[in-house]
C-alpha atoms as a printed R data frame, in Angstrom:
    type eleno elety resid chain resno      x      y      z
1   ATOM     1    CA   MET     A     1 22.319 16.101 28.878
2   ATOM     2    CA   GLY     A     2 24.691 17.606 26.135
3   ATOM     3    CA   VAL     A     3 23.601 20.890 24.510
4   ATOM     4    CA   ALA     A     4 19.929 20.746 23.437
5   ATOM     5    CA   ALA     A     5 18.551 22.750 20.617
6   ATOM     6    CA   GLY     A     6 16.171 25.653 21.227
7   ATOM     7    CA   PRO     A     7 15.763 27.948 24.374
8   ATOM     8    CA   ILE     A     8 16.271 26.736 28.025
9   ATOM     9    CA   ARG     A     9 13.068 25.011 29.117
10  ATOM    10    CA   VAL     A    10 12.011 25.899 32.747
11  ATOM    11    CA   VAL     A    11  9.311 24.095 34.890
12  ATOM    12    CA   VAL     A    12  7.873 26.525 37.141
13  ATOM    13    CA   ALA     A    13  5.910 24.861 40.071
14  ATOM    14    CA   LYS     A    14  4.003 25.647 43.428
15  ATOM    15    CA   PRO     A    15  4.460 22.422 45.449
16  ATOM    16    CA   GLY     A    16  2.448 21.292 48.405
17  ATOM    17    CA   LEU     A    17 -0.526 23.216 49.881
18  ATOM    18    CA   ASP     A    18  0.809 26.642 49.311
19  ATOM    19    CA   GLY     A    19 -2.232 28.824 47.483
20  ATOM    20    CA   HIS     A    20 -0.195 31.828 46.535
21  ATOM    21    CA   ASP     A    21  1.473 32.097 43.315
22  ATOM    22    CA   ARG     A    22  1.839 35.459 42.351
23  ATOM    23    CA   GLY     A    23  5.442 35.270 42.687
24  ATOM    24    CA   ALA     A    24  5.638 32.226 40.658
25  ATOM    25    CA   LYS     A    25  3.825 33.787 37.751
26  ATOM    26    CA   VAL     A    26  6.001 36.814 38.078
27  ATOM    27    CA   ILE     A    27  9.076 34.643 37.545
28  ATOM    28    CA   ALA     A    28  7.316 32.532 34.848
29  ATOM    29    CA   ARG     A    29  6.697 35.581 33.063
30  ATOM    30    CA   ALA     A    30 10.085 37.045 33.589
31  ATOM    31    CA   LEU     A    31 11.632 33.893 32.192
32  ATOM    32    CA   ARG     A    32  9.501 33.926 29.328
33  ATOM    33    CA   ASP     A    33 10.165 37.433 28.401
34  ATOM    34    CA   ALA     A    34 13.737 36.465 28.526
35  ATOM    35    CA   GLY     A    35 13.100 34.122 25.703
36  ATOM    36    CA   MET     A    36 13.024 30.830 27.937
37  ATOM    37    CA   GLU     A    37 10.211 28.364 27.343
38  ATOM    38    CA   VAL     A    38  8.240 27.952 30.799
39  ATOM    39    CA   ILE     A    39  5.917 25.480 31.675
40  ATOM    40    CA   TYR     A    40  3.615 26.598 34.841
41  ATOM    41    CA   THR     A    41  2.355 23.712 36.624
42  ATOM    42    CA   GLY     A    42 -0.256 25.580 38.606
43  ATOM    43    CA   LEU     A    43 -0.961 25.262 42.380
44  ATOM    44    CA   HIS     A    44 -0.853 22.137 44.777
45  ATOM    45    CA   GLN     A    45  1.387 20.283 42.987
46  ATOM    46    CA   THR     A    46  3.191 16.999 44.380
47  ATOM    47    CA   PRO     A    47  6.638 16.581 44.153
48  ATOM    48    CA   GLU     A    48  5.686 13.518 41.970
49  ATOM    49    CA   GLN     A    49  3.715 15.687 39.424
50  ATOM    50    CA   ILE     A    50  6.485 18.172 39.190
51  ATOM    51    CA   VAL     A    51  9.259 15.715 38.298
52  ATOM    52    CA   ASP     A    52  6.965 13.824 35.980
53  ATOM    53    CA   THR     A    53  6.093 17.266 34.174
54  ATOM    54    CA   ALA     A    54  9.812 18.321 33.980
55  ATOM    55    CA   ILE     A    55 10.731 14.988 32.520
56  ATOM    56    CA   GLN     A    56  7.864 14.889 29.840
57  ATOM    57    CA   GLU     A    57  8.616 18.196 28.943
58  ATOM    58    CA   ASP     A    58 12.457 17.667 28.607
59  ATOM    59    CA   ALA     A    59 12.998 20.659 31.113
60  ATOM    60    CA   ASP     A    60 16.285 21.828 31.590
61  ATOM    61    CA   ALA     A    61 15.391 23.363 35.007
62  ATOM    62    CA   ILE     A    62 12.831 23.199 37.662
63  ATOM    63    CA   GLY     A    63 12.006 26.401 39.643
64  ATOM    64    CA   LEU     A    64 10.140 25.831 43.008
65  ATOM    65    CA   SER     A    65  8.277 28.442 44.605
66  ATOM    66    CA   ILE     A    66  7.193 28.057 48.212
67  ATOM    67    CA   LEU     A    67  5.750 30.009 51.090
68  ATOM    68    CA   SER     A    68  4.138 27.552 53.450
69  ATOM    69    CA   GLY     A    69  7.299 26.469 54.972
70  ATOM    70    CA   ALA     A    70  7.421 22.887 53.940
71  ATOM    71    CA   HIS     A    71 10.355 23.794 51.739
72  ATOM    72    CA   ASN     A    72 12.702 21.506 53.526
73  ATOM    73    CA   THR     A    73 10.541 18.371 52.815
74  ATOM    74    CA   LEU     A    74  9.192 19.450 49.541
75  ATOM    75    CA   PHE     A    75 12.594 20.552 47.714
76  ATOM    76    CA   ALA     A    76 14.124 17.354 49.235
77  ATOM    77    CA   ALA     A    77 11.270 15.108 47.844
78  ATOM    78    CA   VAL     A    78 11.798 16.580 44.224
79  ATOM    79    CA   ILE     A    79 15.733 16.416 44.159
80  ATOM    80    CA   ASP     A    80 15.246 12.696 45.501
81  ATOM    81    CA   LEU     A    81 12.882 11.707 42.900
82  ATOM    82    CA   LEU     A    82 14.844 13.377 40.125
83  ATOM    83    CA   LYS     A    83 17.813 11.076 41.295
84  ATOM    84    CA   GLN     A    84 15.342  7.923 41.367
85  ATOM    85    CA   ARG     A    85 14.475  8.786 37.830
86  ATOM    86    CA   ASP     A    86 17.680  9.091 36.529
87  ATOM    87    CA   ALA     A    87 17.047 12.887 35.726
88  ATOM    88    CA   GLU     A    88 19.801 14.488 37.978
89  ATOM    89    CA   ASP     A    89 20.724 16.787 35.067
90  ATOM    90    CA   ILE     A    90 17.591 18.784 35.531
91  ATOM    91    CA   LEU     A    91 18.750 21.714 37.824
92  ATOM    92    CA   VAL     A    92 16.379 22.672 40.747
93  ATOM    93    CA   PHE     A    93 16.299 26.329 42.165
94  ATOM    94    CA   GLY     A    94 13.989 27.744 44.248
95  ATOM    95    CA   GLY     A    95 12.418 30.790 46.021
96  ATOM    96    CA   GLY     A    96  9.904 32.179 48.488
97  ATOM    97    CA   ILE     A    97  9.736 32.638 52.179
98  ATOM    98    CA   ILE     A    98 12.771 30.535 53.153
99  ATOM    99    CA   PRO     A    99 14.875 31.281 56.431
100 ATOM   100    CA   GLU     A   100 18.614 32.025 55.967
101 ATOM   101    CA   GLY     A   101 19.374 29.076 58.012
102 ATOM   102    CA   ASP     A   102 17.533 26.664 55.787
103 ATOM   103    CA   ILE     A   103 19.563 27.703 52.657
104 ATOM   104    CA   PRO     A   104 22.819 25.928 53.269
105 ATOM   105    CA   PRO     A   105 21.164 22.527 53.956
106 ATOM   106    CA   LEU     A   106 19.011 22.600 51.077
107 ATOM   107    CA   LYS     A   107 21.968 23.607 48.884
108 ATOM   108    CA   GLU     A   108 23.793 20.380 50.393
109 ATOM   109    CA   LYS     A   109 20.837 18.322 49.277
110 ATOM   110    CA   GLY     A   110 21.180 19.651 45.582
111 ATOM   111    CA   VAL     A   111 18.957 22.793 45.433
112 ATOM   112    CA   ALA     A   112 21.180 24.857 43.144
113 ATOM   113    CA   GLU     A   113 20.254 28.357 44.314
114 ATOM   114    CA   ILE     A   114 17.590 30.007 46.505
115 ATOM   115    CA   PHE     A   115 16.068 33.254 46.002
116 ATOM   116    CA   THR     A   116 14.522 35.025 48.838
117 ATOM   117    CA   PRO     A   117 12.095 37.895 48.872
118 ATOM   118    CA   GLY     A   118 13.773 40.823 47.562
119 ATOM   119    CA   ALA     A   119 15.506 39.081 44.793
120 ATOM   120    CA   THR     A   120 15.077 40.790 41.393
121 ATOM   121    CA   THR     A   121 13.614 39.282 38.342
122 ATOM   122    CA   ALA     A   122 16.591 40.277 36.189
123 ATOM   123    CA   SER     A   123 18.970 38.732 38.922
124 ATOM   124    CA   ILE     A   124 16.920 35.172 38.616
125 ATOM   125    CA   VAL     A   125 16.939 35.502 34.869
126 ATOM   126    CA   ASP     A   126 20.646 36.210 34.800
127 ATOM   127    CA   TRP     A   127 21.382 33.095 37.205
128 ATOM   128    CA   VAL     A   128 19.206 30.643 35.300
129 ATOM   129    CA   ARG     A   129 21.155 31.905 31.802
130 ATOM   130    CA   ALA     A   130 24.732 31.429 33.763
131 ATOM   131    CA   ASN     A   131 23.830 27.939 35.315
132 ATOM   132    CA   VAL     A   132 21.478 26.139 33.126
133 ATOM   133    CA   ARG     A   133 22.557 24.970 29.712
134 ATOM   134    CA   GLN     A   134 23.094 27.317 26.945
135 ATOM   135    CA   PRO     A   135 20.741 27.374 24.010
136 ATOM   136    CA   ALA     A   136 22.229 26.191 20.830
137 ATOM   137    CA   GLN     A   137 23.101 29.230 18.605
138 ATOM   138    CA   ALA     A   138 21.273 29.232 15.276
């Protein structure tokens, strides 16, 4: 992707049938308050919708929030679709109710980081800044 101009752009998404989005909104606001551009997709998004949005919005990263237990299927589907669409430069991270034992396999599939309950917004902002492209200096 190279170094793009402007702030880091992050799509925050709620895949699947999970209907609780408070955490996603808190993260979206924290990233926005840290100077990033955030596109929040809303509830009940399919992996296809999420990837389409990320590509259309020229996103640098996708943050997935899931509480429903379908993280293994839905996170993998987003990663696979990014590969199919030649958009592997879009970094995927996630959070929610994800058992510790599921984290290593998710990372092996290509999820860059998983944040579990108790992660601070500051730690997530710091991680995104350290791991997603650096914004161009004005």
